[in-house]
N, C-alpha and C positions, 0 to 999 in steps of 0.2 A: 336872398343873397345872390349877388351877381356870379355867374358861372365860374369865372377864373378864381374868385375868392373862395367858392365852395370846394372848388376841386384842390385848392391849395391847403385849406382846412382839413380835408379828409386825407390827404397826403401825410400831413403832419401827425394826424390822429392815428394813421396804420404805423407810422415809424416810431411814435411813443409806445403803442401796444407792443410792436415786435422788441423793441428794447428792452420793455418790462418782462417779455416772455424770457429773454435771454438772461436777465439778471434774477429772475425768479429762482429761489432755491429748489435744489432737486428734493423730492418727496423722499421722505425717510424709507429706508429699507431695513427689514429685520437683518440682523448679522447671520450669514450663512455658517452653518455647522461646519467645523473643520473636517468632518467625516465625508461630507458630500462630494467634494473635489476630487477624493479619492475612489469613490465609487465608480465613477464613469469611466476612467482609465482602465479599471480592473475589468468592468464589463466589455470595454471595447477590446481588450486584449483577448477576453476569452472568445469574444465573436470572431476576432481575426484568427485566432488558433484554429477553431472550428473550421472555418472558411479555408484556411490552408489545407488541413486534412481532408476536406472533402473534394476540394480541387485535386489534390493529389490521388486520392481513392477513386475518383472519376477517371483519371489518365491512365491509371494502372488498369481499370476495368476494360478500358478501349484498347490499351496495348495487348491484353491477355485475349483478344480475339485471335491472333496468330497462335496457332496450335503448337508451333514449335516453341515459342516462349512459354505458353502453359507448361510443355514439357520440362522446360530448363527449370522453371520456379518450382514445379512438383520436386524434381531431383535435388534442388538446393535446400528446399523444406525438409527432404527425407534425410538429407545428410547432416542437417544440423545438429552439433553436439549439445545445444542448449535444451533447457526445459521446454517441453512441448513443442520441440522442434522449431524454436524461434529464430528469426534472422534479425540483425540490425539492418534497417530498411536502407538508410543512406550509404552503408557500406557495401550492402549487396548490389545496389544501383552502380556503385563506381567499380565493382568487379566485373558486372555483367554488361559489356559493351552494347551488346545487342537490346537488352532491356533499356537501357539508357536512351538509346536511339529512338526506340519505339515509344517510349515515354515522351521525348522531346517533339515527336512527330503529331502528338495527339493535341499539342497546344499551340502557343506563339512561337515555339522555338526556345523558352525559357528552360534553362537546366533544371530537371527534376530535382536533383540532388538539394537544392536550396529550400526545398518544401519537406524534404525527408528527415531533416535533423531531429533526433530525439523520439523516432518512431520504430515500432518494431512490426514484423509481418508474421502471421502466423494463423493457423485455424484454432479458434478458442475452443470448438466443440469437438472433442476426440473422435467422435463418430463421424464428423464431417472430414477429418483428415483421413480417416481409414476409407471412405467412401469414394472420395474424389480420386479420378484416374486421369486427369489433365484434360477432362472433357469441357465443353461450353457451358455446362450447368454450374454456374458458379456466380456468387455475389461477392463484391469487394466491399467491405463496411467499415466505418469508422466511428469512433465515439471517445468523449473524452472522460467525464468522470462516471462514476456508479450510478448516479440518478439521471444521466442522459437518456435520451431515446437514441438508439442506433439508427444511423443512415446508411443506406447500401446502393451500388450502383450495378446494373446488370451489364453483359459485356456490349450492349448499345450505348451505355453511356445514360441510361434512363435512372432516375433518382427514386429511391424505394424507401419507404419509412418502415422499419421493422418495430416488432413487438419488443418491449423491454423485458418481459418476464419469460418469453418462451422464443426459441431459435427457430427459424424457419426450415422446411425439409431440404431446401436447395443448400449445399455447403456453402459457407460464408469464411471468406479469406478476410482477415482483420488488418487495418491500418490504424495503429492506436498507440498512445504515449508509452514508451517502453517502461516495463516494469523490470527487465533483465539487465544484470551486468555483463556487457559484452566484452569488458576488458580481459577477463580471465576465463579461458576455456576450461568447462568441468572437468575434472580427473577423477578416477575412482579412489585416489587418496582422500579427496575433499569429501567424499561421501562414503568413507568406510563404516562398515557396522561389523560389531563383534558379536551380535547376538546374545547369548548368555555369558562369553567370555568377558576377559577383561582389557586393559590398555596398560602398556608400557609408558613411561612419562619422558621418554627420549625425544619426543616430537616437539620442534618449536612452532608456536603458532604463527600461522600466515598473518599479513597486514589486516588489522580489522578495525571497524569502527569504534568509538569509544564505549559504546555500550554493548559490543560483542566481545571484548578482550576477555582474558582467561586467567589473568592474574598468575601465570605462569605454570600451572598445573593441569596439563591437557595431554592426551596421547594420540597416536596415529595407527600403532601397531598393536595387533591382537596378541595379547598376553595370556598366561594360563589362569590367574585370579582376577576376578571383578576388580575394578578400580573402585575405592571406597568412595561414597558419596550419595548424593540424592539422584534417583531415577524416575523416569517417567516411563510407565510400562502398559498405560491404556488411557485413551482419550476419546471423547465422545462430544459433538457439538450438535446442537439443534438446528444449525443453519451453516452454509457456508460462507454466508456474509459477502458474496460476490454474484454480480449479475453474470448471465451466461457469456456475454461478450467480452469478460475479462478472463475468461480462461479458468484455470485452477486456482484454488485458493491458496494463500501463502500464510498457512497457520504458523504462530510462533509463540514461545514461551520466554519470559523475561524473568531472570533470577534477580531480585532487587533488596539488596541489604539497606540498612540506615548507614548513610556516610555523612557524618557532620551534621545530624539533625535532619536529613532530607533523604529520601528514597532515591537509589542511582541504579540503573539497569548496570549490573557487572557481569552478565552473562546471557547471551541469546542462545536460544536453542530453535532451530529452524532450517529453511531449505537451503540458506545460504552460509549457516554455520558450519565450522570444520570439525574433523574428526570425530569423537564421541559424541559432539553436541549436534551434528547433523541429523535432522528430522523433517521428513518430507511428507506429510499427511495430506492426500488429496480426496479423501473419502470423509463422511461424517464420524464413522468409527475407524479407530486403529488400535492394534496390538504390538506390542514389540518391546524395545529395551533401549533407550537413549538417557545419557547422562545429562542432568540438569544444572548441577553444581558439584564440583568435586569436594572431598573432605575438607580440602584446604581452603576453598571459597567459604564454605560453611564456618570454618574456624574464624575466618576473618570476619565473618558477618556475625558472630556471636560465639557462645552463649551470652546473654546479659538480659537487662531487663526489658529491651525492646527486641522485637523480631524482626523477620524479612517478609517479602511478598513474593509470590508467584503470580504473574499476570498474563493473560493470554490475550494476543492480538491478531488480527488479519491484516497484514501488512502488504499494501498495494504497490508500493515503490520503494526502491533503495532498502532490500531486505536486511534486518537486523539493525534497522536506524528507525527510532521511534518518530513518527509523525503524526501525532495524535494531540488533540487540544488539550492543555493542561489542566484546565477549569473542568472538563468533562471527567478527566482521569480522578480528580480530587472529589468530583461528585459521586463517582462509582464507589469510591472507597468509603466515603462518609455516609453514604445511604446504607451500605452495609453494617457500619458500626451503628447507625440509629436502629437498625432491626436487630442486631445480634449482639449489641455492646461492642467493647473494645477488642474482643477477642477474634480478630478477622484476619490474622497473618500466621506465621509459621516460625517455630524456634526449633533448633537442633538439640539433641540429646547433650547431656551435660558431661564434661569430662569425667572419665572413670565409670561411666554406666558400662554394665556387661554387655548390652545390647543396643546398637545406635536405634534412634527412633525419631520421629517428628510428633510434634504436638501443636495445638493451637496456642497462639501467644499475640499479646498486644504488637502492633506495629504501627509505626507514624502514617499520618495520611498527607504529608507534605512531599512533592515530588521535586526534585532538583530542576529548577527553571531551565538550566542550559541544555537538558536533553528532551525538551518538548518543544513542539511548534505551536506557536499561539494562533497561527491561521488555519483556515479550512484545508484539510486534506481528506483524502479517501480512506486512510486507514482506519480501521474499526477497533475499538476495544470490545473485547469479548466478554471478559470478566476477570474478577479478583477471585483468586482460590482461597476458599473458606472451609474448613473441616466439615464435613458432614454430621459430626458429633454437635457441632455448634449450630447448624442450619436445621438439623432434625429431618433431613432429605435423605432417604436410603436410596441406594443404588447395589445392585448386584456384584459389580466388579469395582468401581469407584470408591474412593475414599475423600475426595475433596471435590467441592461444588464451585463451579465458575459463576459468580454473580456480577452481572451486568447492570446497566443503566435501569434506574427504577427498581433494583434489586430483582431484577429477572435473572432466572436459571438459565444459562446460555450453554452450558456444558459440564461435563464430568472429567476428572483426572483421577487417575491412580499413581500416587507418588509413594516410592518406596526408599527407605534410607537403609543403605547396605555398607 
């Protein structure tokens, strides 16, 4: 074939193949799961948040090379009225102009407050707080969730990976997601304790989340006679359900009667609860006197064919607000029912009984959906309170057993009806 003709034929063949390639149908692709597109942004957001906290922790460590700033931070922490002497980091940076300038000087001049939102500053290990005297032996640490391995920076800005289970000997100042509500300064009134005394009912409850409301019968002033109701006088837990870098545990009890065929938290007992419901346990064992539910709350919960539940939680954020996977809560309760039958709740004494008392009773396993978080959080379900007469587990002080996931005994309570 002459060369011009051969060249033209090859050009025509190449054009035909190219057109065929363009016109060829795209290979079939399996449809993507609707969950897949959501996973990447969630992972990206978590990584971005971790990077933000690390950047700020390093900047703070570098700023604290200045002895004068260390003295200022120590004084501010010592003066904090909040639990564990915590400070809202963004607010503290706004108030301390010298610290804000030092932080800005450690980076590209970007305002440090933009990174500090939603974070708190404190010593999660009480012994570290007591030992640190404003010297340069200090690490600035950050971590997100309970399962994270904490990252710290020394005052030269060097990054150090810390152990998850044990704190280092060097004092650690934490920059972590806030667990504290800094909007209201704690007052003696909110943390009042009557010991063996009672309460009058002149106190109007402070603004509370839905699951911490009091149904109108609470008190804040010690009176002569104990307020009738259900009391916690002893609590023991096998674990604090909190890594060392998250500070003190936030133990809570929730009084959960049946409302419209589902369990609803009608009273929270914990660190952020008010009046006679205030309970701040930071050790594994506690003895005292705290109201769990008033006589009026017990009356509204029954008596009837169904009982109520007392459940214990370790609440990492937004105290007295349940942030636990509902499916897990249902599993904890139904596991107990499979092991012991339906008698895994409580019921109050009947009207007219000479002496008030509690007994084991059936209680529903369905939880009101609106009060639970379907997404992962760091809040832990410690357990559902079941009578020791039902479980057959004896304890020298307690009379109710906290049964958690897989029917594991996670703690003990002494509940008394007065």
